[in-house]
Every structure is written in C-alpha cells, then in structure tokens.
C-alpha positions in Angstrom: -158.7 -85.1 -55.2 -156.3 -84.3 -52.9 -153.7 -86.0 -55.2 -153.9 -83.3 -57.5 -153.7 -80.2 -55.0 -150.0 -81.4 -54.0 -147.8 -78.2 -53.5 -145.2 -78.1 -56.2 -142.0 -76.2 -55.8 -141.6 -73.2 -57.7 -139.2 -72.6 -60.4 -136.9 -70.4 -58.2 -137.2 -72.8 -55.5 -135.9 -75.5 -57.8 -133.2 -73.3 -58.7 -132.3 -72.2 -55.2 -132.2 -75.8 -53.9 -129.9 -76.7 -57.1 -127.7 -73.8 -56.0 -127.2 -75.2 -52.6 -126.5 -78.6 -53.7 -123.7 -77.0 -56.1 -122.5 -75.0 -53.3 -122.3 -77.9 -50.9 -120.3 -79.8 -53.9 -117.8 -77.1 -54.2 -117.3 -76.8 -50.3 -116.5 -80.7 -50.3 -114.3 -80.2 -53.2 -112.3 -77.4 -51.6 -111.7 -79.5 -48.1 -110.2 -82.5 -50.3 -108.0 -79.8 -52.2 -107.0 -78.4 -48.9 -106.1 -81.7 -47.9 -104.4 -82.4 -50.7 -102.4 -79.3 -50.4 -101.3 -80.2 -46.7 -100.2 -83.5 -47.9 -98.2 -82.3 -50.6 -96.5 -79.7 -48.2 -95.6 -82.6 -45.8 -93.8 -84.6 -48.7 -92.0 -81.6 -49.8 -90.7 -80.8 -46.4 -89.7 -84.3 -45.9 -87.9 -84.2 -49.2 -86.1 -81.0 -48.1 -85.1 -82.7 -44.9 -83.9 -85.9 -46.6 -82.0 -83.3 -49.1 -80.1 -81.6 -46.2 -78.9 -85.0 -44.5 -77.6 -86.3 -47.8 -75.6 -82.9 -48.2 -74.4 -83.0 -44.5 -73.7 -86.8 -45.3 -71.6 -85.7 -48.5 -70.0 -82.9 -46.8 -68.7 -85.1 -43.9 -67.6 -87.6 -46.3 -65.6 -85.0 -48.1 -64.1 -83.8 -45.0 -63.2 -87.4 -44.0 -61.6 -88.0 -47.6 -59.6 -84.7 -47.2 -58.2 -85.7 -43.6 -57.5 -89.0 -45.1 -55.4 -87.8 -47.9 -53.4 -85.5 -45.7 -52.9 -88.3 -43.6 -51.9 -90.4 -46.5 -49.2 -87.9 -47.7 -47.8 -87.6 -44.2 -47.2 -91.3 -44.1 -45.5 -91.3 -47.6 -43.3 -88.6 -46.8 -40.9 -91.2 -45.6 -40.7 -92.5 -49.0 -37.7 -92.1 -51.5 -37.6 -88.8 -53.5 -38.0 -90.7 -56.8 -41.3 -92.2 -55.6 -42.5 -88.9 -54.3 -41.3 -87.2 -57.8 -43.3 -90.2 -59.3 -46.6 -89.6 -57.4 -46.4 -85.7 -58.4 -45.9 -86.6 -61.7 -49.1 -89.0 -61.8 -51.0 -86.3 -59.9 -49.9 -83.5 -62.7 -51.1 -85.8 -65.4 -54.7 -86.4 -63.8 -54.8 -82.6 -63.0 -53.6 -82.2 -67.0 -56.2 -84.8 -68.0 
C-alpha cells in the first residue's frame, strides 16, 4: 500500500526544475560563446600583427628599392649623353603609358 502513497512533485515543482535546467543550459552556452569570442579576438589580433609586419616589410622594400634606384642613377651618370637621353625618353614613355 505504501507504493500508492509515493510523493509526486507538484506541477509548479516540475516547472521549477525544468526552468533550472534551462538556466543551467543557457549558462553553459554562454560560457562556450565567451570562449569562442576570446578565440576570435586572439585570431583578429594575430592577423593585425601579421598585417603590420607585412606592411613594415613592404615599406622596407620600397625604401631599399628607392636607394637602389638612386645608386643606379649615380652609377650611370658616367655614361654618354645619348644613352642618358635614351633612358629619359624610355622613362617618359613608361610614364605616359
């Protein structure tokens, strides 16, 4: 007969338990989303650092190229005036193109 007198939770108690389960699940999802956001922030920062490095390398290459061009021009100054005129004309044609 004791089997018939088992205590059954009330409807409000059942709803409370379901609500608590949902809250726990939402908190878990929030934790995972927070971790995901942190990972994405780290990836963005890594990409920014790589971009800065690439830009610095590009700027260094540009500066090196400019210095090499100046050195080349100085080295060619000893050439004939016809050769220099030809090079000037070629540069003008390139610039016009």
